[in-house]
N, C-alpha and C positions, 0 to 999 in steps of 0.2 A: 908250227913252232914246235920246238923241241925242248923240253925241259930236263936237264942231267943232274942238278946237283940243289941240296935243302936250301942253299942262299937263293937258286932260280925259282924255287916253288915259292920261296916267301917274298920274292918280290912280284912273281904272279900273282899271288892272291892278294898283294897291296893293290894291284893294278885294276883286280875285279872287284874289290871292296870300293874303289873309286868311282868304277863305271857304276856300280848301283848305285852310289850315291849321287852321282851326276844325272842318273836315270838314264837308261838304256832302249825302254822297250819303244817300239815306235820310229826308232832311229836307226836306220838300217846300218851303217856304218859303226854304230855303237853295239849294236846286237851283233855283226860279225865279228867283232873284238872282244864279246863276251865270249861267244861260243868257242871261238879259236882259244882263249884262255881257260875256260872251263873244260875243253878237251885235253888239253896240253897238262892242266893240272892233275885230271884226273888218270890220263895215261902213266904220269910218273908216279904218282901216290897208289896206282895198282903194279908198277913195277918195283915200287921201292917196298912194298909191302904192307903198306898202309891198311890195305884191304884184302882180305885172302882171296886169291882167284878162284872161280868157281870149279869144282870136281865134278861136278855132273853135268852132261848136257843141257836137262832141264834148266839147271842154274845159269849155264852160261845163255841160254836162249833168252831167260828173264833178265840176264844183265844186259844186253845188248838190246831189248825191247826198252830198258830204263833209260839207257843211253840215247836213244834215238826218241825217247819222250814220245813212245807210242803206246795206244790203248792195245788189248791185247787182240781187238777184233782188225784193228789196222793192221799189225803184225800178223795176221791171219789171212790178209788181203795181201800183203805184201809177197808172202809166202805161197799163196795162192793154194791153199788148204781153208776145209770149212773152220769156222771157229772151234765147233765143238770138238774135233779133230785136235786141235793145237791145244786144248783146255785138256784133254786125255795124255798128249803129251807132255805138256809140263806139269801135270800132276802124277807121273809115271805108270799111267795104266795102259798106255800105247807105245810102240817104239817106234821110230824114225824110220822112213821108206829111204831107198837109195836117191830119189827123185828129190824129197826133200832135204837130204843131206847134201846134194847139191845145191840147192835153194841154200841152204842155211850157210854155205861157204861163198857163194857169189853174191848174196845180198846182205848177208849178217857179217861178213868176213870172220867168218868162226873158222881155224885151220881144219884141213882135213884128217890130219894126225889128230886133233883132240875128238873129232866128230867119231873117227872109229875108236877110238881107245874109249869113248864114252858112252856109246849108242847102245 
């Protein structure tokens, strides 16, 4: 689903509110619809400038972690790095290796251009 106008966003938000009112947790079809709507709304709002896009790699990694609703430890496992190292990267105390940069691209969909410009 792609939202491209403010009117479509308003309609999607209304659908999301309706799903919340009905109750969606534990009902696979409703959970999928909720997730689809939430991602589309978030993508539109980011693209439309509702939220500033991250300008640093740690901020982008944190945004992707939140979007996927992962704990920092789960993200470390996904990226195959020790949790302490990920913590250092997120705090700016450690730089990203080429291997980790590849995983950020493959597993978090962070563009290589963004990684190279902000690493």
